[in-house]
N, C-alpha and C positions, 0 to 999 in steps of 0.2 A: 702760143711759147710757152713754155717751161718756165717757172720762176721758184729760186731755190732760196729759203733763208732758213739758217740754223737759229734754233729757237734758244738751245741749252746745250751745255759741252759739260762731259763728267769731270769732276775734278781731280781724277786715279787714273783713267786711260781717255784714249781718244774718241770714244763713245761719244757720239753726239745725237740732238732728237733736232729735228726742224720739219719744215711747213712746203711740198710741193705741189705749186698752185699750175693746175694742168688746163684743157682745154674745157672739159665735162668734169671740173671741182677738184678741191684739194684734196690732198692727200697727207697723212702725218706719216713722219719717217721718223725710225726706221719702219721699212714695211716689206712684208713678205705677201709677195703675191701668186696666186693660184696658176696653173697651168691651164688653159684652156687650146688646146691645140689646133682641132678643127671649128673653132667658134665657141666652145661646149665645154667646161668643167666637168668630167665624165662624173657620171651619176649625179650631178646636182646641177637644181634649176638658179635660174637667174636671182630667183626670190628665197634660196636657201645661201647665194652668199651675199646679198641685201642685208639680211637677216643677221649673218656673223658681223657684217660691217666693213665688207671689202669694198671698196672703192678704185683698183686698180686690178684689172687681170691680164696676163699674155693670150694671145695669139699668134699662133705659126705661120708666118709668112709662105714656105713650100708647100705644107699640105694644103693651104686654101687657094693659093695658086693654080694647084692641079686639079680640085676640087673645094668648091663646087665651080672656082675657077672668075675672071677676073671681068668677064660680062654680068654676070650672074649678080655678083658685088657690086659693078657698076652700075647697074639697072636699081638695086637697092636702095641705093646711095650710101654706100658702104658699109663696113662689118657692125657698127653697133647697131644701124638699122636694119640690116639682115638678122641681127642675133638679139634685137631688143632689150640690148644691156643697156641700162642708165648711166653707168659708169664710163671711166677712163681705159684704155686698152694699149699695151706697148705689145708691140709685136718686134720677132726679131727678125733676122733679114735672109732668112733660107738656110744660111749659110752651112751650121751646122748639120742639119740633116744631109743637103749636098756632100759633106764631107763625112758624114759617115757610109755615103754608097760608094767606096774605095773601087770597086772592079767597074762601077759604070760611070767615072768621072774623070773630066781631064781639065787639070788649073793652068791658066796661061795666065798671062799679065793684064788681056783683057778681061778675063772671066773667068768661069765656068763652064764648062759642056758635061751635061749629065744625061741619064735616063731616068725617066720615072722609076719609082719601084712598085706602081700600081701598074701600066701596061706597055713600058718599053721605051715608049714614046720620047725622041729627043728634044733636048732643050738649052738654051744657056741664057747662065746668070749672069750679068756683068751689077759692078756695084751700081750704076746709073739706073737701070731696070730694076735690084732690088730696093731702090729709093721710089721710084716708081710705082712698083708695087704697094709699098707699105702707104704711100700716098693716096692710090685707090683703097686701100683699106679705110684709111682715115683714120689712120694712127695717131694716137697722143704723144704717145714716143715710139719712135722706129730706131733700129739699130744700123749702121754701116755693115756693109758686107766684110766678112773677115777670112783667113785662112786660119782654121781650127787644126791645133795639132797634137800628136798625143804626147804624154810626158815625156818616154824615153828617146825622144829623136836625137840625132846629134846636131852639133852648135851652126853647123853650117846647113842645113835643112831648117833651122829653127828661123837665123838668120831671112832664109830667103824668103821663108813664110812674113816673117816682120815688115820686108821688105815690101811683097806684094800686099800687105795689108794696107803700108802706112802711103801707097800710091792710090787704092783702092777709097781709102778715106779722101782724099783732096777730091777725087772723081764723085765721090758722096755728097761732099759736101757741095761744090758746084752745083748738081742738080737738087741737092734738100733747099738750096737757096733761091734758085730759079722757080721751085713750087711755094716757096714763101711768098715771093712776091706775087704771085699768082693765087693768092688765098687762103695756101693750106697751112693751118697752124700749130700741125706736131712736133714738137723736139726731134732732133737729129742727137744720138751718143755715140760717141768715137768707142773704139773697143782698144784695152791694151792689149798687147801680147806678147812674145818675146822666150815664151817656154818657159824652162827650169834654170835659165840664165840670167844674171842680176845685171849684167851688163847692157844687155838685150832690152829687159825691162825696161832699164831707166833712160832708152833709146825710145822706146814705144810710148811709156809713159810721157815724156815729152815732146813726141810728136801727137798726142793727143792733147796736152795739155797748150799748145800752140796754135791748133786746130780752133780752140776755141767754140767746141758745140757746147749745147745746153748743158750734158751731162758726162760722166763717163765711167764705161762698163770695164771691169776687170776680167780678160777672157783666159781660156786655157790653164784653169782650176778646177779641181776637184773632176780631173779626165782620167782617174787610176791612180795616181801618186799615193804614196803613204801619206798618214795624217800627219806626222810631222813635216815633210817636204809641204803640205798643203798648208801648214801654221806659218809655215816661215815664209812663205812667197804670199802668202796673203799680208803678213802684215810689214814684211817689204815694199810690197806694190805699193799698197793702199799708201803708205808713209810719199809717195813720190807723186800722190794726186793735189789738184788744188784744192785747199779747204772750201773755195765758192761754191764746187761744183758737186750735185747728188753724184753719188759711186753706187756702182750696181756690182756685187758677184752674181753671175749666173750658174744655175744648176744646184745652188745648195740649199737642203730643206731638212734638215736634221735639228734637231735642240742645241747639241754641241757646237755645229758647226755657224748656226744662226747666231748664238750667245759671243764666240768666237769673232765673227764678221762685227756682230756693233761693237766690241771692245776696239776694233780697229779702225773705227770710225765710217764702216758700209753701213749704206743708208738704205740700200733695197736689194733684195735677192729673190729667187724664184727656184721652183722645183716640183716634177710631176711626183716624189716620193709620196705626199700624203694622200693624195688620191691613191696612187698605185698600188700600196702596200695596205689601204682600206681594203681595196678591193680583194686583196689575197689575205684578210683575215687579220691583219697585224694591224694594231692600233696604236695611241699616245698615251700615254699614262703619268702622270708627275714622280711615280715608282719605277719609271723605265717604260718601254715597248712591251706590249700584251700580245701575245699569240693567241687571238680567240677561239681559233680552230681546235687546241687543245682539249685532251678530254676533261682536266683537270678542272674546267669552266661547264663541264656539264650540266651539276648542280648548284652551280655557284649564284646566287641570285642577286648579289651586288650589282652597283652600274660597272662600267668599263672601268670610271675613275671618279671614287666617290668625291674629289676634290674639285672636280669638273661642274661648271653651271650650264654645259649647254644641253638642249631639248634632248637630245638621244640618253643622256646620262641620267636624267632627271624622270626618263618613262621606261629605260628598257634594259634588263638584264643580261650578265655574260653568256648566260644559258640559253635564253633566248636568241643572240646573235649567234652564238656558236651553233645552234639548232639552224638558223636560219643560212648560214655558211656552209652547213653540210649537205641540208638540202637545196643548195643553188637556187637560194632565193636570190632574187636581184635587190629587192631590202637591207640584206646585208651589206652591200657595194656602196649603197646609200648614205645608211648610217653610220657605217665605219669614216666613208671618206666627208660626212658631215662633220664629224666627231673630230677627226685630226685636223681638218683645214680653223674648227672653232678651236683645237688647242693651239696651235702654230699662233693664230691668230690674236688669242689672249697672251701666250709666251710672251709674243713683239709688245703690245701694247703694255704688259707688265717690266718689260725691260726700257720702254719709252718713258714709263713714269716712273721708273726708279733712278734715268738719268737727269731727267728734269728735278728729280729731289736731291739726286746728287749720293744714290748709293747703289752705282748700279753695282760697282765689285762686289759689295758684300749678297746683291739678289742674284749674281751669278752663282758664287760659290753655293749659296743655298741650295740654289735651284739643281746645280749638279752634282752638290753631294748627294741628294736625296734621289736623283735622277738615275746617277751610277750607282746607287748603293740597293736598287731594289729592283735589277732586270729580272722579268717574269718569262 
């Protein structure tokens, strides 16, 4: 079972640091979690992730349910054994992927009927089944099944989605409690929905808090809304959540959004962006994002980021990475993805240290001033 303790609170914001104790080790918060959709973080080995310092990564229930399937995962003794990952796994419910298949799914109060994007086979996902699948995976943290909504829907549709999500939470919790009584040690997180209507957010946050799950996630953000809307609803929703629970915002992975989340008391966040953009030749630097494929880098023998101490920056030049990208070498994806994850890991560590020393506001201001001043 997850146990969360707050270590320090920032004097000038809602930022805090903490320790999240999970079945397979402790996690310092705030924490960025790499996404390993199919049981692997693309282009990186477990050793790479451990070397950087990650102790908690994500996997996707929907994709693993379809391939390799629960029979294989059960025979292997769960996802950790199957993937040889020594740390913790957080798994999503599969709901986001199902709801992205708009032409191929039907939502009812009972659950979701959908067709596989792989072979068109028909499946049914209920809140109970989502819990059972994640128990089979051996998830250290699992998410309830919820209804994901786009940012521009009307209030009636948002309310209907919220009501379904609330009913599914009750059923998910009952199934999770039964699994716990049979020895399953993983934690269940409830999810706040309500789209971009503050009264619905308040209602959903109250329901999530009343459920008393070990943690609470904020859903329905970073779904295409303007930046100012994201910031407004991030601050508003996070202010509604219990102080003593870990708070998780799903799907954010840029330095700006991460620091805004930390400032608003968010403890956990994840995104595919650092590895996806790395594979496409875009890397983080302290002076802003860098497109490694640009011709400007042809003769540039500097590292990606002279302020970064990762092994990629210590060893390779921008010119070499551009050469790898242009020749289609797999090594470019590996090196760029490693650097991007190292960069975000180090960013969050520095932010956590700043919270602990009471200097987070200064750290955020200085970091973003340089980051925004040097877009490349």
